[in-house]
C-alpha positions in Angstrom: 85.3 65.8 30.7 86.8 66.3 27.2 87.7 63.6 24.8 91.5 64.4 25.3 91.2 63.9 29.1 89.3 60.6 28.5 92.0 59.4 26.1 94.8 60.2 28.4 93.0 58.4 31.3 92.1 55.3 29.2 95.6 55.0 27.8 97.2 55.3 31.3 94.8 52.8 32.8 95.4 50.3 30.0 99.2 50.7 30.2 99.0 50.2 34.0 96.9 47.1 33.7 99.1 45.6 31.0 102.2 46.3 33.1 100.6 44.7 36.2 99.5 41.6 34.3 103.0 41.3 32.7 104.7 41.7 36.0 102.5 39.1 37.7 102.9 36.6 34.9 106.7 36.9 35.1 106.7 36.4 38.8 104.2 33.6 38.9 105.1 31.7 35.8 108.3 32.8 34.3 108.7 29.8 31.9 105.2 30.3 30.5 106.0 33.9 29.8 109.4 33.1 28.1 107.7 30.5 26.0 104.9 33.0 25.0 107.2 35.8 23.9 109.9 33.5 22.6 112.4 35.0 25.1 115.5 33.1 26.4 114.6 31.6 29.8 116.3 32.8 32.9 114.2 32.5 36.0 115.8 35.1 38.1 115.9 37.8 35.3 112.3 37.1 34.4 111.4 37.5 38.2 113.2 40.8 38.1 111.4 41.9 35.0 108.1 41.1 36.9 109.2 43.4 39.8 110.0 46.3 37.6 106.8 45.8 35.7 104.9 45.9 38.9 106.6 49.1 39.9 105.8 50.7 36.6 102.2 49.6 36.9 101.9 51.1 40.5 103.2 54.5 39.2 100.8 54.6 36.2 97.7 53.5 38.2 98.5 55.7 41.3 99.1 58.7 38.9 95.3 58.4 38.1 94.3 59.2 41.7 97.4 60.8 43.4 98.3 64.4 42.6 101.7 64.3 44.0 104.5 63.2 41.5 107.1 62.5 44.2 104.8 60.3 46.3 103.8 58.4 43.2 107.4 57.7 42.1 108.4 56.7 45.6 105.5 54.3 45.8 106.4 52.6 42.5 110.0 52.4 43.5 109.1 50.9 46.9 107.0 48.2 45.4 109.6 47.3 42.7 112.5 47.4 45.2 110.6 45.2 47.7 109.8 42.5 45.2 113.2 42.8 43.8 114.7 42.0 47.2 112.4 39.0 47.7 113.5 37.7 44.3 117.1 37.7 45.3 116.1 35.7 48.5 114.1 33.1 46.5 116.5 32.8 43.6 119.7 32.7 45.7 120.4 29.2 44.5 120.5 30.6 40.9 123.5 32.9 41.8 124.2 36.2 43.3 125.1 36.8 47.0 123.1 37.1 50.2 124.4 40.6 50.8 122.6 41.8 47.5 119.2 40.7 48.9 120.0 42.7 52.2 121.1 45.7 50.2 117.9 45.7 48.1 115.8 45.2 51.1 117.6 48.1 52.9 116.9 50.4 49.8 113.2 49.5 49.7 112.8 50.2 53.5 114.6 53.5 53.2 112.4 54.5 50.2 109.3 53.4 52.1 110.3 55.7 55.0 110.7 58.5 52.5 107.3 57.8 51.2 105.7 57.9 54.6 107.4 61.2 55.3 106.2 62.6 52.1 102.6 61.5 52.7 102.8 63.0 56.2 104.0 66.2 54.8 101.0 66.3 52.5 98.7 65.9 55.5 97.9 62.4 54.3 95.9 63.9 51.5 97.1 62.6 48.1 94.1 63.5 46.0 93.3 66.8 44.3 93.4 69.8 46.7 91.7 72.9 45.4 92.7 76.4 46.5 90.7 78.4 49.1 89.5 81.9 48.2 89.2 83.0 51.8 91.6 83.0 54.6 89.1 81.3 56.9 89.0 78.2 54.6 92.7 78.1 53.7 93.7 76.0 56.7 91.1 73.4 55.7 92.1 73.0 52.1 94.7 70.2 52.8 93.1 69.1 56.1 92.3 65.4 56.1 89.8 65.3 58.9 87.7 68.1 60.6 85.4 68.0 63.7 81.9 69.2 62.6 79.7 70.3 65.4 76.0 70.8 64.8 73.2 72.0 67.0 69.6 71.1 67.9 67.0 73.9 68.2 67.8 74.1 71.9 71.5 74.6 71.2 72.5 71.0 72.3 75.7 70.2 70.4 76.8 67.0 68.8 80.2 66.5 67.1 81.5 64.1 64.4 84.7 63.8 62.5 84.2 64.1 58.8 86.1 64.7 55.6 86.1 68.1 53.9 86.7 69.4 50.4 87.4 73.2 49.9 86.6 74.9 46.7 87.1 78.7 46.6 85.0 80.4 49.2 83.1 77.4 50.3 83.6 73.8 51.5 81.7 70.6 51.3 81.0 67.6 53.6 79.1 64.3 53.2 76.6 62.6 55.5 73.7 60.3 55.1 70.0 60.9 55.5 69.5 59.3 58.9 72.7 60.7 60.6 72.1 62.6 63.8 74.1 65.6 62.3 71.8 65.5 59.2 68.7 65.8 61.5 70.4 68.6 63.6 71.1 70.5 60.4 67.6 70.2 59.2 66.5 72.0 62.4 69.5 74.4 62.8 72.0 75.3 59.9 74.5 76.7 62.4 77.6 74.8 62.8 81.3 74.9 63.8 84.2 73.2 62.1 87.7 72.6 63.5 90.7 70.7 62.2 91.1 67.5 64.0 92.7 64.0 64.1 90.9 61.1 62.4 89.3 60.3 65.8 87.9 63.7 66.2 90.4 65.2 68.7 90.4 69.0 67.7 93.9 70.3 66.7 92.9 73.9 66.1 90.3 76.6 66.8 86.7 76.1 65.5 85.3 78.2 62.6 81.6 79.2 62.9 79.8 78.3 59.8 76.4 78.0 58.2 75.4 74.7 56.4 73.2 74.3 53.4 71.9 71.0 52.1 72.6 70.4 48.4 70.5 68.7 45.7 70.8 68.1 41.9 73.9 69.3 40.2 75.3 70.8 43.4 74.9 67.5 45.2 76.7 65.7 42.4 79.5 68.2 42.2 80.1 68.0 45.9 80.5 64.3 45.6 83.0 64.7 42.8 85.1 67.2 44.9 85.2 64.8 47.8 86.1 61.9 45.6 88.9 63.8 43.9 90.5 64.8 47.3 89.9 61.3 48.8 90.1 58.9 45.8 89.9 55.6 47.9 87.8 56.8 50.8 85.2 58.9 49.1 85.7 57.6 45.6 85.2 54.0 46.5 84.7 53.0 50.3 82.2 55.5 51.6 79.9 55.3 48.4 80.0 51.5 48.7 79.2 51.6 52.4 76.4 54.0 51.9 75.0 51.8 49.1 75.2 48.6 51.1 73.7 50.1 54.2 71.1 52.4 52.5 68.1 50.6 54.1 69.5 51.6 57.5 71.3 54.9 56.8 69.2 56.4 54.0 70.7 58.0 51.0 73.9 60.0 50.8 73.6 63.7 51.3 76.0 66.6 50.9 76.2 70.0 52.6 77.8 73.3 51.6 79.7 75.0 54.4 80.2 78.7 54.4 82.0 80.6 57.0 79.7 82.6 59.2 80.1 86.3 58.9 81.2 87.9 62.1 79.0 90.6 63.5 79.8 94.0 62.1 81.8 96.2 64.5 80.7 99.8 64.9 82.8 102.4 63.4 84.4 105.1 65.5 82.0 107.6 64.1 79.0 105.4 64.9 80.3 105.0 68.5 80.6 108.7 69.0 77.1 109.1 67.6 75.7 106.7 70.1 77.0 108.9 72.9 
């Protein structure tokens, strides 16, 4: 990571945190904030400043992990609009009209629905999606969950829903040392991967693949790719769970997934020669 990128990330993080603290301060203790900044005190307007600051904070901090500008903007607007509507309900005795609170609440709900539709259109993947270099992996680039099927030496199959990160002509999945699929892959690198729901119900045809366990720099890079695509799940929650449960699950492992090459078809000339 270059110093320029570090600078941008640091400034964005700091601005988001300052906006969040300012917004919370205005909402929780508006008089204290007004006294601190020597600003004329008006409780409702300070509450609204807090709402807008929280919206700005959400957009800045989500921009660090979300790669879709529209979803990020909608999320910030939804948060600010929702808090703004609540302010009008709480501060109704300071002025305004009840219909204003209803109008603001409706706007927040409408925006929240738009956010949900946008997230669904993105396949519920808001992190970084790298392009696929092969048609076989293209359909998995934005796929949130896949059903990974691995095999024992005797061809007995076991299937597990997992996350996947595609990068060029290969993809990556994460497991842990003591998982059944890790043990099966240790004995047999053949696998199949199919798009699926979060619960593992297949939604498309399976792709035959070969799996290779990674270590060193390749292991760390696979972890970064998964964290970039799934900022909360694989950037925070899964690594934390693996760390807490390490005595039982063993350490985190990563596998490279390569589409299996189909068997070569004999050419017309080879077919004639065989006869």
